[in-house]
Structures are given as C-alpha cells and as structure tokens.
C-alpha positions in Angstrom: 77.4 77.5 11.1 75.3 75.6 13.0 76.4 71.3 12.8 72.7 70.0 13.4 72.1 66.9 11.8 69.5 67.5 9.1 66.4 65.3 9.7 63.5 64.1 7.6 61.3 66.1 10.0 62.9 69.5 9.4 63.1 69.6 5.6 59.8 68.4 5.3 58.7 71.3 7.4 61.0 73.6 5.7 59.9 72.5 2.2 56.4 72.3 2.8 56.1 75.8 3.8 57.5 77.3 0.6 54.8 79.1 -1.4 55.3 77.6 -4.6 52.6 79.8 -6.3 55.2 82.0 -8.4 56.8 78.9 -9.7 53.9 77.2 -10.8 52.6 76.7 -14.4 49.9 75.1 -16.0 49.4 73.1 -18.9 46.1 72.0 -20.3 44.2 71.7 -16.6 47.6 70.3 -14.6 49.3 72.8 -12.6 53.3 71.8 -12.1 56.8 73.0 -11.4 59.4 73.1 -14.0 62.3 71.4 -13.2 64.7 74.2 -13.2 62.6 76.3 -10.4 62.2 73.2 -8.6 66.0 72.4 -8.3 66.7 76.2 -7.9 64.2 76.3 -4.7 65.7 73.2 -3.0 69.3 74.8 -3.5 68.0 77.9 -1.6 67.3 75.8 1.3 69.7 72.8 0.8 72.8 73.7 -1.5 74.7 70.5 -0.3 71.7 68.3 -2.3 72.7 66.0 -4.7 70.7 64.0 -7.5 71.1 60.8 -9.3 69.3 59.2 -12.3 69.2 55.3 -12.6 69.5 53.9 -15.9 65.9 53.8 -17.7 64.1 50.4 -17.0 62.8 48.9 -20.5 59.8 46.8 -20.5 58.2 44.8 -23.6 59.2 43.3 -26.7 62.3 44.8 -29.0 60.2 46.7 -31.6 57.4 47.9 -28.9 59.2 48.9 -25.7 58.1 51.4 -23.1 60.2 52.4 -20.0 60.4 54.2 -16.9 62.9 56.3 -15.2 64.2 56.6 -11.5 65.5 59.6 -9.6 67.0 59.8 -6.2 67.6 62.9 -4.1 69.8 63.2 -1.8 70.2 66.0 1.3 73.1 64.9 3.3 72.3 61.4 4.8 68.8 61.5 3.5 67.0 60.0 0.5 64.0 59.9 -1.6 63.6 58.0 -4.5 60.7 58.2 -7.2 60.0 56.5 -10.2 57.8 57.7 -13.4 56.6 56.3 -16.9 58.3 57.7 -20.0 54.7 59.2 -21.1 52.9 61.6 -23.4 52.8 65.1 -21.8 49.0 66.0 -23.1 46.0 64.6 -21.5 45.2 61.9 -21.3 48.9 60.8 -20.6 50.0 57.7 -22.0 53.3 55.6 -22.0 55.3 56.4 -25.1 56.3 53.1 -27.3 59.9 53.1 -28.2 60.9 56.3 -26.6 63.8 58.6 -27.9 66.3 60.3 -25.7 64.7 63.2 -25.7 61.5 61.8 -24.4 63.4 59.8 -21.7 65.1 63.1 -20.8 62.2 65.1 -20.3 60.4 61.9 -18.1 63.8 62.5 -16.0 63.5 66.0 -15.5 59.6 65.7 -14.7 61.1 62.7 -12.0 63.0 65.0 -10.4 60.8 67.1 -9.5 58.7 64.4 -8.0 61.5 63.2 -6.1 61.6 66.6 -4.7 58.2 66.8 -4.2 58.4 63.7 -1.7 60.7 66.2 0.7 57.5 68.3 0.9 58.3 71.1 -2.3 55.1 71.4 -4.2 53.7 68.0 -3.2 50.3 69.6 -2.7 50.2 69.6 -6.7 49.6 66.2 -6.6 47.3 65.8 -3.5 44.0 65.0 -3.7 43.6 64.5 -7.2 42.4 60.8 -6.8 39.9 61.9 -4.1 38.4 64.3 -6.8 38.0 61.3 -9.0 36.5 59.3 -6.3 34.2 62.1 -5.2 35.2 62.1 -1.3 37.2 60.5 0.9 36.9 56.9 1.3 36.2 56.2 5.1 38.5 52.8 5.0 41.4 51.8 2.6 39.9 49.2 0.2 43.3 46.7 1.1 
C-alpha cells in the first residue's frame, strides 16, 4: 500500500471523473444524489473520510426562527465545509420557519452531499444553474 499523501488535486480528479448517472434521482425538475449514495461512493475511493456537523445556526426572533446547517468533510488532512439553509424540498425552495428536528436532519443530509460535491463528486448537478437563468455566461463578473 502506498504512503502517498492525498492532495486536493488527486481527490478532485478522482471524484470528478465518477459517473454518477446510476445514483442520480429526480424530484420535480431537480437532479440530485441521495446522501447514502454520495457517502457510499466517497467510501469506495476514500474509506478514511469522515464528517462532522456543527450545531445549527438560528436567525430571527424566538417565535419565528430559521436556521442553517454546516457540514465539514475530511479526507486525511484535507477539508471542505459547506452550509445550507433549512428549507422546503419542493419548488420554490423556501426557508422553513421554526424547523423541526426532522427538518434539520434532512438539511444536514443535503449539506453532507453538498460538502462531498466540493471535492468533485456530483458537482455538475449544481453547475450552470445560474447561467441558465441569465441566458448566457457573463463576460465579466459584476463585482
């Protein structure tokens, strides 16, 4: 077994090349990968990977709060972290006011997949969504 140090580039090239078509699902007009499939695929390539969820961050006043969740994925010394609002699953997606523990758990599962995507697995599912709204790729960034 090799003692080669895992790099961001190696992980990116490996996971970006994975054909996710067999683990993709569709809900309304959105394609997605379920958390169990994303985790199982990551484990095939990097069984040493781990993750943690931070405590949800709440916003608003006591009787009308929304929140977001944060997940970090670790592959050896490499880390990617993403956040996601706790929101409805139907379109249009909206923040859930006073979310239940089930709502938070569902958001954590989605955030896990999003954090894994930052290493390359299934990232294409998020790409070009904003470009489709604009109609073309802007020649300059607006900032």
